N, C-alpha and C positions, 0 to 999 in steps of 0.2 A: 200410428203406433208410437206416440211420443214417449211412452214409458216402456219401451221395448227392453226385454232382458237380452243382453248380448254377451256371448262368451268370446273372449279374445285370446289368441295364441301368438306368442312371440318367441321365435327361435333364430334371430338373426346372427347371434354370436355364441356366447358361452352360457347364457341363461335360458333354461327351459321355463317359460313363464306363462301362466294362465290366469286371466282376470275375468271377473263377471261384474257387469254393471246393470242397474235398472235405471234407464234414463241417464241421469247424471249422478246417480248414487252408487258408490262403490260397495259391492257385496262381498267380493273375494279377490285376493291378490296373492297368488302362490308363485314362489320363485325357487327353482332348483338350480343352483349354480354349479358349474364344473370348474370354477376358477382354480381350485386347489390342484386339479389334475394338470393344469397348464403351468402352474407356478414354477416348476423346476425347469421349464423351457424358456421362461422369461417372456412369454407371450402366448396367445391363443393358437393351438394347433387344430386346424380345421377338421381333420379326421376324428380326433378325440372329441371335439365338440359335437359332431354329428352323432357319434355313437352314444354320447351322454344324453342327447336329446331323445334318442330312441328309447333308452332305458327309463327316462324320467317322465315321458309324456303321459302315459296312462295314469300313473300315481298322481301327477300334478292336476290333471283334469278331475280325477275323483276327489282329491282334497279340496279343490276349488268349489265343487258342487256341495260338498259337506259344509264348507265354511259359509257358503251363500244360503244354505238350508233350502236348496231346490233340487229338482231332478232334471235330467236331460230333456225330458218332455216339456219342461217349463221354458226352455230357451227359445227365443223368437228369431234370433239371427246369430250367425258365426262371423267373426272377424279374424283375420290372420295377417301377419306381416308377409308381404310378397317381395319386399326388397327395400332398400339395399341391404347387403349383408353377405355372409359366407354362403355360397350357393348350396353346398351340401346341407348345412344347418337349416337354411330356409326351406329346403325341400321336405325335411321332416315335419316342420310345422304345417306347410301347405298340404302335405299328404294327410295329416291328422285332421285338419280343418275341413278338407274336401270330403273325407270320409264321414265326418259328423254331419255336414250339410246334406249329403246324399241320404244318409241313414235317417235323419230327422225330417227330411224334405223341407229344409229351411234355407233362406237366402244366405249367401256368403259375400263378405266384403273383403277383397284383397287390397290391403291398405299399405301406404308408405310408412316405413319405420320412422322417418324423420318427422313427417307430419304428425304421427302419433305422439311423439315426444312433446310437441307443442300443444296438442289437444288435451293432454292430461290436466292442464290447468283448469279445465272445465269441471273437474271432479271436486275442486276445492273452492271455486268461486261461482257465485250465482250469475254474475254478469260476464259474458264473453267479451274480451277486448278485441274488437274488430272495427277498423283496421288496427294492426299493431306491428311493430318491429319485433322480430324474434331472433335472439342469439342462441344458436344451437351449437353446443360444445360437448363433444364426447371423445371416446377413444379413436374413432375413425372419421369424425366430422367436426369441422369448425366453420360455420356459415352464418351469414347475416341474411335474413329473409324479411320480406314484406308480406304479411298475411292479411289479405282483404276478407277472405272467407275460408275458414279452416277446412271446409268440406269441398271447396271448388276453386280457390284462387290463392296460390302462393307463388311469389316471384323471388328469385335469388338475386340479392344485391351484391354479394361477395362471398368468397370462400377461401379456405387455406390453399396456398400454392404448393405446399409440401406437407410437412407433418401437421396433423391435427393437434390441438392442445393436449388432449389425453395421451396421444402417442409421445409427445415431448415429456410429459410427466413420467410415463413408463420407462422411457429410454434413460432419462437422467437418474431415476430411482435405481435402475439396473447398474449404472456406472457407480453409484454411491452405495451399492449393495444393500438397498432398502427392501428388496423383494418385489413381488408382483401381486396385484396391480400397484402401480407407483403413486397414483393420485392421492389415495387416502394416507399413505405412508408419509409423503412429502407434506401434506396438509397438517398432519399431526406434529411432525418434527418442526415445521415452520413456526408453530405457536411459541417456541422457546428461542426463536432467532430474531435477528435485527434485519428487517426488510430493506433498510437503507445502507447496510454495511458494504454491499457490492453493487456497483452500477452495471448490471447486465444490459445488453442492447434491447431496444424495442423495435421489432421488425416492421418494415413498411410504414415508417412514421416520419420519413424525411419530407421536406416540402414538395419534392417531385412526386413522391409516393401518394401524398394527399391529393395531388392533381390528377394522377393517372390511375391509381388503384386505391381509392379512398376506403373501400369496404372489404378489401382482401387482407388475408393474414399470412404470415410466414414465421415459423418457429424453428426452422432448421439452423439459422444463424445463431439464435439464442442457445440452442442445444450445443452447437459447436463451441460457443464462447464459454459455456459452463464446463464442458469437458476439458477444454484447454486450461481453464482456471484450476480445476481439480488436479490436472497433471502437473501444473507449475507450482502448486501449493500443497505439498505433502501433508502438512499439519493443519489443513483447513478445518474451520468450525462447521460441522455438518448442519447445525440448525440455522446458521447465518446463510449458508449456501441455499438451503431449502427455502428460506423465507425470501431471499433476494430473487431467486429463480421464479418462485411462485408469483411474486409481485410483478415481475416483468411480464408474465403471461396475463395476469388479471388486468394490469394497467392497460395493455393494448386491447384486450377484449372489450373493455368498457369505453375506452377512447373511441373506438370504431363504432360501437353500438350507439353511443350518444350522438355521434356525428351523423349516423344514419337517421336517427330520430329527427335531428335538426333539418337535415337535407330534405326529408320527406314530409316535414311538418306534421309528424305523427307523435303524439305526446304519451305513448305507452310502450313499454318494453317487457317482453316475456323472455326469461332465460330458461332453457330446457337442455336436457341431455345430462350424461353422467357427471361432467365437470361442474354442472350446476349445483352439485352437492358440496362443492368446495367452500369451506367456511369463509375464507378471505374474499372470494368472488362475491358471495352473498352479502357480506358486511360492506364491502366497498361499493357494490351496486346500490345498496340502500342509501348510502351516504351521498353518492354522486347523483343518483336519480332524484333524491329529495332536493338537492341544491339546484338541479336543472328543471325542476317542475315536471318530471317524467313519472307517470304511474308505473310502478314496477311490480311484476308478479313472478315468483319463482315457486315451483312445486315443492312440497316437502321433500327432504333428501331421499326418502325411500321411493319416491315417484320420479326422481331424476334419472336413476339408472334404468337399464332395460327392464321392462315389466309387462305383464299381460294386461294390466288395468288400462294402460295408455292405448293399447290396440282395441280393447273392448270399448273404451270411451270414444275413440274416433269412429268406430263402427256404429255406435249409438247415435252420435251426432249426424252421421250419414243417413241413418234411418229417419231421424227426426226432421232432417232437411228434405226428405223425399228423394234422395239420390238413388240412382239405379244400382242394384247389386251387381256383382261380378258374374261372369259366366262360370259355370261349374268347372270347366276345364281352362286353366290358365297356367302360365309359366312363372316360376320364381325368377326374379331379375336382380342379380347381385349388384347391378349399377343403376338401379331405378332412380331417376331424377326426382327431386323434391316437388317439382311442378306437377308431376303425375301423382295425385293424392290417392287415387284408387284405380284399379283396373276394371274397366266396364265397357 
């Protein structure tokens, strides 16, 4: 079933997303976001997210089928995010996917949200980079991974010890009154700023850190340094702060990523997750990877943020690789580890 039609459902946070793929061809990618309902709280409220998923699920599935120009009977398999994420939100997606699988008598693949972010690269490139180093950066996760086989073998090399990069963007944007989510706002503002105007700290980059925690991240110290700068500088230039803060994050992400490539002797890097849409990260990654002789792949910005296409894609790759489907009854796991690519 190498050209299986797979319908994927993603509800790990505040996007109700449904994607449909045929093999590695994207047929539909529908996203219903509840971000505006969370904006006044400055972050995602789990109960609001769960209710929004319930309301948006059926319309999103129907729209995806229309966009793909297929009917439910044409679907060969169902894929769904089983974790990690907000448990209430995950349960809505798992419930919908399980119902579809039972009703259609089709196999279901309960997949890892983080692995799905990496797998979406397969929708835009004919050759899968394996093995590869993957930098996964989002609102809840900042990790460096070694991917030997996206359907069966992912090893964690390092991860954030406190705030993820996306969390740091959101928190500093809140202090600067830029709104929520913070990443896009800071990215846009930074374009008018001087990234070298303020020398903000780079976490876990001392000589001792490189010896003991070479592939881990820490952004809490940076966040504190920016907050103190803002407090001590009433008339600060917003664009310069945004650019300098963003540069500090991007610099560390790429320093660690290229170090992981060198240490593992793997000459390819995939950047995935919502922060992968950041324009400065994309530009600097191209520049540094070209200089280092590293093959770089980053999904289109629309495929970096949470979406159903990535879940459907990983499900499709599982089918093509002959991986066993999941049992029809399984639990959503809010803390599912990336090494567990699917539940089976």
